[in-house]
Backbone bond lengths (Angstrom), bond angles and torsions (degrees), N, CA, C in turn:
res aa  C-N    CA-C-N  psi(-1)  N-CA   C-N-CA  omega(-1)  CA-C   N-CA-C  phi
1 M - - - 1.474 - - 1.515 110.48 -
2 K 1.346 118.63 -30.33 1.441 120.19 179.11 1.528 111.50 -62.70
3 K 1.341 115.58 -37.19 1.450 119.54 -179.02 1.522 110.01 -67.84
4 K 1.331 116.94 -38.96 1.467 121.31 177.63 1.531 111.13 -64.49
5 F 1.349 115.67 -42.99 1.464 121.15 177.73 1.521 110.36 -59.40
6 L 1.325 116.55 -47.36 1.470 120.90 179.61 1.512 111.80 -64.29
7 A 1.330 116.62 -39.25 1.457 121.07 178.61 1.517 111.34 -62.60
8 E 1.336 117.14 -47.82 1.451 121.11 -179.14 1.516 112.21 -65.23
9 M 1.313 116.41 -38.89 1.466 121.88 177.33 1.542 109.48 -63.63
10 T 1.300 116.46 -47.49 1.462 121.32 -178.98 1.543 111.21 -64.62
11 G 1.313 115.00 -45.39 1.481 119.46 -178.18 1.513 111.65 -62.45
12 T 1.335 116.49 -43.43 1.484 120.14 178.83 1.521 111.16 -67.19
13 F 1.342 115.17 -36.21 1.460 119.51 175.79 1.534 111.15 -57.79
14 V 1.320 115.19 -47.16 1.466 120.41 179.99 1.539 111.30 -64.13
15 L 1.337 117.00 -44.21 1.444 121.13 -179.49 1.542 111.37 -59.39
16 V 1.316 116.51 -48.67 1.492 120.80 -178.38 1.500 111.20 -69.30
17 L 1.344 117.44 -42.01 1.465 120.52 -178.73 1.526 110.51 -62.40
18 M 1.314 116.06 -45.23 1.454 120.15 -177.81 1.532 112.36 -74.79
19 G 1.331 116.31 -48.07 1.463 120.66 -178.61 1.497 114.31 -67.07
20 C 1.316 116.53 -54.61 1.480 120.92 -179.16 1.540 108.64 -71.02
21 G 1.321 116.61 -32.48 1.449 119.41 176.19 1.515 112.03 -61.40
22 A 1.322 115.81 -40.85 1.467 120.25 176.59 1.539 111.06 -62.42
23 A 1.349 115.99 -39.04 1.455 119.61 178.22 1.505 111.56 -65.93
24 V 1.332 116.77 -42.81 1.468 121.54 -176.37 1.548 110.91 -70.45
25 F 1.310 115.87 -49.32 1.475 118.85 -171.60 1.530 113.12 -84.08
26 N 1.325 117.33 -4.57 1.446 121.21 173.37 1.531 111.77 -105.33
27 G 1.333 115.59 7.14 1.461 118.86 175.67 1.495 115.58 82.07
28 G 1.336 117.58 17.31 1.462 119.98 -179.72 1.520 111.24 81.55
29 P 1.321 117.27 176.86 1.467 122.15 -178.23 1.517 112.49 -79.13
30 T 1.322 116.10 65.74 1.461 121.18 -174.82 1.536 113.53 -93.09
31 S 1.338 116.67 -5.39 1.443 120.57 179.40 1.506 109.00 -153.78
32 V 1.339 116.65 167.76 1.457 121.21 176.69 1.520 110.60 -58.89
33 A 1.314 117.09 -41.84 1.467 122.41 -179.30 1.532 109.64 -62.63
34 A 1.297 116.75 -41.53 1.471 120.23 -179.48 1.535 111.16 -67.52
35 V 1.333 116.17 -40.44 1.478 120.56 178.72 1.549 109.30 -60.81
36 L 1.324 116.27 -45.33 1.460 120.49 -178.75 1.533 109.87 -66.31
37 T 1.317 117.02 -39.32 1.462 120.00 179.24 1.509 111.31 -61.65
38 I 1.351 116.22 -46.27 1.451 120.29 179.21 1.503 111.82 -65.30
39 A 1.339 116.82 -43.39 1.457 120.92 180.00 1.523 111.47 -59.45
40 F 1.339 116.73 -45.77 1.453 119.74 -178.82 1.540 111.75 -71.61
41 A 1.313 116.41 -28.13 1.483 119.64 176.64 1.531 109.99 -62.98
42 F 1.336 116.11 -44.80 1.477 119.94 177.52 1.526 110.35 -67.02
43 G 1.323 116.78 -47.34 1.450 120.45 -176.50 1.499 113.07 -63.60
44 L 1.320 117.25 -46.09 1.452 121.18 -179.28 1.519 112.27 -66.96
45 S 1.351 115.72 -31.88 1.477 119.30 175.94 1.519 111.11 -62.19
46 V 1.320 116.17 -39.60 1.464 120.58 178.72 1.518 109.66 -67.38
47 V 1.330 117.60 -43.01 1.459 119.97 178.85 1.543 110.47 -59.84
48 A 1.301 115.80 -47.11 1.472 120.49 -178.87 1.535 111.06 -61.07
49 M 1.313 116.50 -47.41 1.455 120.18 -177.84 1.517 112.77 -70.74
50 A 1.325 116.39 -30.52 1.467 119.08 179.97 1.521 110.94 -62.15
51 Y 1.339 114.92 -40.28 1.466 118.84 -179.71 1.554 112.35 -85.03
52 A 1.339 116.46 -16.51 1.450 120.70 179.14 1.524 112.19 -84.99
53 I 1.330 116.57 -46.40 1.469 120.07 -173.97 1.538 113.38 -120.03
54 G 1.320 116.37 0.32 1.467 119.67 -178.19 1.500 113.52 -56.83
55 S 1.320 118.31 -35.47 1.457 121.44 -178.72 1.533 111.46 -73.56
56 V 1.334 117.28 -15.63 1.485 120.97 -178.23 1.515 110.86 -93.29
57 S 1.331 115.63 -51.23 1.485 118.67 -174.07 1.512 114.76 -123.04
58 G 1.338 116.50 -8.65 1.449 119.80 -175.17 1.507 111.75 92.57
59 C 1.339 115.77 -6.29 1.477 122.49 177.29 1.541 112.41 53.50
60 H 1.323 116.72 61.86 1.475 118.70 174.20 1.539 109.08 -74.37
61 I 1.320 116.28 -52.62 1.459 126.72 -178.34 1.534 112.23 42.97
62 N 1.290 116.34 35.18 1.482 122.88 -175.99 1.527 108.49 -168.67
63 P 1.348 118.52 116.41 1.463 120.53 179.60 1.512 114.88 -56.27
64 A 1.350 116.50 -29.93 1.471 120.28 179.14 1.518 110.15 -65.79
65 I 1.326 116.57 -41.06 1.455 119.37 178.80 1.517 110.38 -68.07
66 T 1.333 116.26 -40.32 1.470 119.83 177.79 1.521 111.10 -62.47
67 L 1.331 117.11 -39.21 1.463 119.51 177.11 1.520 110.54 -63.44
68 G 1.327 117.70 -43.81 1.453 122.15 179.17 1.523 111.35 -61.76
69 V 1.319 116.69 -41.40 1.484 120.84 179.66 1.522 109.84 -66.87
70 W 1.336 116.61 -41.88 1.478 119.89 177.85 1.518 112.04 -62.94
71 L 1.348 116.55 -47.11 1.451 119.27 -179.97 1.516 112.86 -66.02
72 S 1.323 116.34 -20.95 1.456 120.34 176.83 1.533 112.90 -84.09
73 G 1.341 114.90 -2.01 1.454 120.00 177.26 1.513 115.18 82.97
74 R 1.314 117.35 19.00 1.474 120.45 -176.49 1.515 113.82 -94.75
75 M 1.341 118.42 -7.68 1.444 120.71 178.40 1.534 109.25 -154.77
76 S 1.334 117.39 161.81 1.450 121.93 -179.12 1.528 111.23 -79.62
77 G 1.304 116.36 162.63 1.462 121.65 178.98 1.528 110.94 -64.43
78 R 1.349 115.92 -37.83 1.471 119.44 -179.36 1.513 110.93 -64.90
79 E 1.335 115.22 -44.30 1.465 120.36 179.89 1.524 110.26 -64.11
80 A 1.332 115.65 -40.86 1.487 119.42 178.75 1.526 110.47 -61.36
81 G 1.343 116.70 -42.91 1.465 119.47 179.46 1.522 111.94 -62.44
82 L 1.319 117.82 -39.50 1.457 121.07 179.42 1.518 110.90 -68.20
83 Y 1.332 116.37 -38.98 1.469 121.56 176.51 1.549 109.64 -58.35
84 M 1.341 115.67 -48.36 1.469 119.72 -176.62 1.532 110.57 -63.99
85 A 1.336 116.85 -39.40 1.462 119.53 178.77 1.522 110.54 -63.71
86 A 1.318 117.22 -42.89 1.459 121.41 179.05 1.525 111.25 -62.88
87 Q 1.326 116.70 -39.82 1.473 121.62 -179.77 1.527 110.64 -64.45
88 V 1.310 117.44 -44.15 1.478 120.89 179.01 1.516 110.91 -63.99
89 I 1.313 116.84 -42.75 1.475 120.75 179.84 1.529 109.44 -62.48
90 G 1.315 117.72 -44.94 1.480 121.04 178.57 1.532 111.75 -60.57
91 A 1.315 116.36 -40.14 1.469 121.17 -179.61 1.530 111.42 -67.40
92 V 1.333 116.17 -39.70 1.463 120.42 178.92 1.542 110.64 -65.85
93 I 1.333 116.39 -42.00 1.465 119.67 179.59 1.524 109.36 -63.36
94 A 1.319 117.40 -44.58 1.479 121.00 179.20 1.511 111.14 -60.91
95 S 1.322 116.39 -42.21 1.464 120.59 179.30 1.522 111.65 -64.66
96 A 1.329 115.36 -35.25 1.464 120.34 176.95 1.533 110.66 -64.66
97 V 1.332 116.23 -39.89 1.460 120.43 178.42 1.534 110.48 -63.45
98 I 1.346 115.61 -44.81 1.467 119.38 178.42 1.531 110.84 -61.98
99 W 1.337 116.35 -42.81 1.444 121.60 178.05 1.527 111.93 -59.38
100 L 1.331 115.92 -42.52 1.457 120.16 178.71 1.529 112.05 -65.87
101 L 1.315 116.48 -40.67 1.450 120.72 177.72 1.536 111.88 -63.13
102 V 1.335 115.55 -43.87 1.454 121.58 -179.54 1.519 110.77 -65.07
103 N 1.324 116.48 -40.97 1.468 119.84 -175.30 1.511 114.70 -93.17
104 S 1.327 115.84 7.76 1.472 118.55 175.52 1.527 112.04 -76.83
105 G 1.384 114.87 -19.07 1.431 120.21 179.32 1.516 113.56 83.93
106 N 1.322 116.45 1.26 1.457 120.25 -176.53 1.534 113.46 -111.18
107 V 1.326 115.97 7.57 1.470 120.65 -178.05 1.534 107.55 -118.58
108 F 1.323 116.01 130.55 1.467 120.85 179.08 1.521 109.66 -78.44
109 I 1.334 116.35 126.97 1.451 123.08 175.77 1.519 107.89 -122.15
110 P 1.326 119.68 118.43 1.480 120.94 178.23 1.532 110.12 -54.31
111 E 1.309 117.12 140.15 1.457 121.48 -173.93 1.525 112.91 -56.83
112 E 1.332 117.03 -37.97 1.455 120.33 -175.33 1.519 111.99 -82.66
113 G 1.297 118.25 -1.90 1.464 120.81 -173.10 1.538 113.66 -90.20
114 T 1.302 115.45 164.26 1.459 121.24 173.85 1.499 110.18 -77.66
115 T 1.298 118.22 151.32 1.476 121.45 177.21 1.501 111.67 -114.56
116 T 1.325 117.36 14.92 1.468 120.78 179.79 1.519 113.79 -130.77
117 G 1.323 118.06 -28.62 1.460 121.21 -174.25 1.502 113.06 75.70
118 A 1.342 115.85 16.36 1.470 119.49 -178.16 1.545 110.69 -75.07
119 N 1.336 114.30 152.71 1.469 119.17 176.46 1.505 109.72 -81.42
120 G 1.351 116.19 161.51 1.454 120.04 178.48 1.504 110.95 -178.20
121 Y 1.314 115.84 166.82 1.475 120.91 177.77 1.510 108.54 -140.09
122 A 1.325 115.30 152.15 1.467 121.00 -178.57 1.525 110.34 -68.62
123 E 1.312 116.26 152.51 1.473 121.98 178.83 1.512 109.97 -57.16
124 G 1.332 115.60 131.15 1.474 120.75 -179.61 1.500 112.99 91.85
125 N 1.356 118.53 -6.45 1.458 122.15 -178.44 1.516 113.30 -105.64
126 L 1.332 116.02 27.40 1.476 120.91 179.89 1.543 111.95 -57.95
127 I 1.335 116.21 -50.51 1.463 119.95 -176.20 1.528 112.21 -64.15
128 P 1.358 118.09 -48.54 1.481 117.59 176.36 1.512 112.26 -58.20
129 A 1.332 117.75 -38.69 1.473 121.68 179.99 1.517 110.68 -64.81
130 L 1.323 116.03 -42.59 1.472 121.78 -179.64 1.543 110.10 -63.76
131 I 1.340 115.26 -47.38 1.468 120.23 179.75 1.538 110.40 -61.54
132 A 1.337 116.37 -44.44 1.455 119.53 -177.73 1.527 112.59 -62.44
133 E 1.328 115.82 -45.52 1.463 118.70 -177.80 1.529 111.99 -67.54
134 I 1.332 117.17 -36.95 1.451 120.55 176.15 1.536 110.50 -65.75
135 A 1.293 115.40 -49.54 1.465 120.21 -174.79 1.527 112.13 -65.46
136 F 1.335 117.92 -46.88 1.446 119.72 -176.50 1.527 112.24 -73.30
137 T 1.352 118.12 -29.98 1.440 119.14 173.18 1.512 110.61 -68.56
138 F 1.329 116.22 -38.47 1.459 120.79 177.24 1.522 110.38 -56.60
139 I 1.322 116.09 -47.26 1.454 120.82 -178.60 1.536 110.95 -64.49
140 F 1.317 114.41 -46.67 1.487 119.59 -177.51 1.510 111.72 -61.75
141 V 1.328 116.82 -49.88 1.480 119.84 -176.57 1.525 110.45 -68.73
142 L 1.327 117.64 -34.59 1.463 119.97 177.66 1.526 111.27 -60.97
143 V 1.348 115.81 -41.01 1.467 120.07 177.09 1.546 109.28 -63.24
144 V 1.324 116.08 -42.56 1.483 120.55 -179.39 1.519 110.14 -60.27
145 L 1.330 116.64 -49.10 1.453 120.91 -179.58 1.517 111.80 -62.51
146 G 1.318 116.87 -35.66 1.460 120.33 -178.92 1.525 112.97 -72.44
147 V 1.309 117.61 -48.40 1.477 118.27 -175.17 1.518 112.76 -76.70
148 T 1.334 117.66 -15.80 1.487 120.72 179.51 1.526 111.53 -102.33
149 D 1.297 117.28 3.62 1.469 119.19 -178.92 1.535 110.49 -62.61
150 E 1.339 117.29 138.60 1.443 121.30 -175.77 1.519 113.98 -64.12
151 K 1.326 117.20 -32.34 1.447 121.17 -177.36 1.515 114.13 -95.30
152 G 1.339 116.40 -46.57 1.457 119.08 -173.73 1.512 115.65 -109.81
153 G 1.353 116.46 3.87 1.463 119.80 -177.34 1.504 112.93 -83.31
154 N 1.337 115.37 -175.63 1.443 122.69 179.49 1.532 108.58 -137.47
155 P 1.350 117.98 81.02 1.452 121.40 -174.12 1.528 114.28 -56.28
156 A 1.335 116.41 -34.11 1.477 119.48 -177.56 1.538 111.60 -63.09
157 L 1.322 116.50 -32.53 1.475 120.39 -177.46 1.527 112.64 -107.98
158 A 1.324 116.33 4.94 1.462 119.76 -175.28 1.516 112.90 -57.90
159 G 1.329 115.99 -48.35 1.461 119.77 -178.89 1.504 112.61 -57.97
160 L 1.312 116.55 -43.77 1.480 120.10 -179.63 1.509 111.46 -65.80
161 A 1.350 116.49 -44.76 1.474 120.21 -179.18 1.498 111.87 -63.65
162 I 1.327 117.42 -41.90 1.476 121.62 -179.99 1.515 110.07 -66.23
163 G 1.340 116.18 -46.35 1.465 120.63 -178.46 1.519 112.68 -61.14
164 L 1.333 115.66 -42.69 1.468 119.33 -179.46 1.518 111.26 -70.15
165 T 1.347 116.92 -33.53 1.474 119.91 176.67 1.528 109.96 -65.54
166 L 1.325 116.60 -42.11 1.460 119.48 178.88 1.534 110.75 -65.32
167 T 1.315 117.69 -35.18 1.448 120.74 175.99 1.520 111.05 -62.74
168 L 1.343 115.78 -46.29 1.468 121.48 178.26 1.534 111.00 -60.54
169 V 1.299 116.49 -44.19 1.477 121.35 179.91 1.540 109.25 -60.08
170 H 1.316 118.17 -42.68 1.447 121.00 -179.51 1.546 111.76 -66.70
171 I 1.335 116.91 -39.58 1.462 119.23 -178.96 1.525 110.60 -58.14
172 V 1.325 116.46 -39.80 1.459 121.27 -177.28 1.517 112.33 -83.34
173 C 1.322 117.10 -38.77 1.484 120.60 -169.88 1.532 114.78 -92.17
174 I 1.308 118.40 -20.15 1.477 120.17 -178.52 1.538 112.62 -52.27
175 P 1.355 119.35 -44.76 1.471 118.72 -179.49 1.544 113.64 -65.52
176 I 1.328 117.12 -16.38 1.465 119.36 -177.46 1.516 111.84 -91.97
177 T 1.315 117.16 -49.23 1.478 120.79 -175.33 1.504 113.42 -133.41
178 G 1.320 118.58 -5.22 1.452 119.89 -171.27 1.513 110.60 89.15
179 T 1.328 115.88 -9.04 1.458 125.91 179.36 1.505 112.94 67.75
180 S 1.341 114.26 114.40 1.460 120.20 171.38 1.528 108.26 -107.11
181 V 1.351 115.51 -75.78 1.463 125.02 -171.71 1.540 110.94 48.15
182 N 1.303 115.76 21.82 1.450 123.35 -175.31 1.523 111.29 -161.77
183 P 1.329 118.29 99.45 1.482 120.76 -176.49 1.520 113.16 -55.05
184 A 1.331 118.95 -40.04 1.457 121.03 -178.82 1.536 110.20 -62.66
185 R 1.327 116.12 -42.50 1.446 120.99 179.40 1.526 112.62 -60.56
186 S 1.329 116.61 -29.50 1.465 121.74 179.46 1.521 112.87 -85.47
187 I 1.331 116.87 -36.31 1.462 120.93 -177.15 1.513 111.56 -63.74
188 G 1.339 116.73 -47.56 1.470 120.07 -176.83 1.521 112.94 -55.87
189 P 1.325 118.26 -59.79 1.481 120.64 -179.57 1.520 112.73 -60.45
190 A 1.335 118.90 -37.81 1.456 121.37 -177.53 1.526 112.12 -63.35
191 L 1.338 116.33 -34.18 1.459 119.81 179.52 1.538 111.88 -63.66
192 F 1.333 115.41 -30.70 1.459 120.04 -179.55 1.538 111.57 -91.76
193 A 1.324 116.61 -24.07 1.477 120.32 179.76 1.526 110.62 -79.56
194 G 1.334 115.30 -41.38 1.474 119.94 -177.53 1.524 112.57 65.75
195 G 1.307 116.10 -164.67 1.463 121.56 175.36 1.497 115.19 52.72
196 E 1.350 116.18 -126.71 1.460 121.75 -177.20 1.505 112.99 -63.96
197 A 1.320 117.67 -33.47 1.443 120.44 179.08 1.548 111.34 -60.82
198 L 1.313 115.43 -40.58 1.474 120.42 177.85 1.508 111.35 -70.51
199 S 1.337 117.56 -40.18 1.474 120.29 -178.31 1.531 111.51 -67.25
200 Q 1.330 117.28 -27.68 1.455 120.70 179.02 1.517 113.80 -94.77
201 L 1.327 116.23 -4.51 1.489 120.28 -175.07 1.502 114.34 -57.14
202 W 1.322 117.45 -33.07 1.454 120.20 -177.41 1.529 111.07 -54.48
203 L 1.341 117.24 -39.84 1.467 120.87 -177.93 1.527 110.19 -63.08
204 F 1.326 116.93 -38.99 1.451 120.83 -175.61 1.534 112.01 -81.94
205 I 1.321 116.00 -0.84 1.465 120.71 169.88 1.545 109.44 -101.36
206 V 1.312 114.25 -48.06 1.480 120.41 -175.23 1.531 112.68 -69.12
207 A 1.320 115.91 -50.94 1.481 119.48 -175.53 1.528 113.55 -59.78
208 P 1.349 119.25 -48.13 1.474 117.69 177.30 1.518 114.14 -60.88
209 L 1.321 116.60 -35.82 1.465 119.15 178.73 1.533 111.42 -67.63
210 I 1.329 116.94 -36.12 1.465 121.03 175.46 1.539 109.58 -64.78
211 G 1.305 115.13 -46.35 1.475 119.54 178.75 1.506 112.23 -59.73
212 A 1.348 116.52 -40.15 1.459 120.68 179.36 1.526 111.80 -67.06
213 A 1.337 115.73 -39.86 1.477 120.03 178.81 1.530 110.63 -63.93
214 L 1.319 116.11 -40.54 1.477 120.72 178.43 1.541 110.31 -65.04
215 S 1.308 117.14 -41.21 1.447 120.06 -179.85 1.523 111.24 -65.47
216 A 1.354 116.96 -37.33 1.458 119.97 177.84 1.525 110.32 -64.34
217 G 1.332 116.37 -39.55 1.453 120.56 178.87 1.506 111.95 -65.80
218 V 1.342 117.40 -43.14 1.473 120.59 179.22 1.544 109.26 -67.33
219 W 1.306 118.02 -40.54 1.470 119.82 -179.02 1.530 110.80 -63.74
220 K 1.336 115.99 -40.38 1.480 118.99 177.26 1.505 110.64 -61.05
221 A 1.337 116.14 -41.34 1.456 120.37 179.31 1.536 111.59 -64.84
222 L 1.323 116.83 -40.33 1.469 121.55 177.53 1.498 111.25 -64.95
223 R 1.341 116.23 -40.65 1.455 121.68 -177.60 1.513 112.57 -69.83
224 S 1.363 116.04 -31.26 1.457 119.74 -177.16 1.541 112.45 -78.42
């Protein structure tokens, strides 16, 4: 279990460092090119980690995925809890590294860009943000459950399918919320951003978990 904990912590660290790092050091989603850069940074991070640590822990690196796997009966509640703890720790460490880089004074950050990579939504857009995070997490986790299924999945291509799906999700969802679909990915940056990011954090924890629960229910129905 220690190896799985370390794998999930490391994988989430890489995902947040690369994905949120791309958002921070490219000045945020201020153009189509920047949105694509950020989306591919998150997607390619998942692909890389899937093939690096997938054989150790399954490479969830996302509490929403872990919840979906647990609700699907593929792991115990204790193991799921440890996975989630490892993921949050990895995200916090990655966010700390980004914070240190930004505040070292030696890294160029475009003036209009974010310096934290935190998720957020504009005032009055609570409902669209909630719907987006639930819907896109549902899609993402459903793909994960499908391609990793023991009987009908395709383990050899799972990492690529999951990474490309996450890229697609980011391309569409970044303009709405910055895209979370991953509570750990949101918790880490929000702790360093503070203020509004922390006040809105509940949505980026609750909505992905709801989406994951819905995907687990649909997958069970499809499998039955």
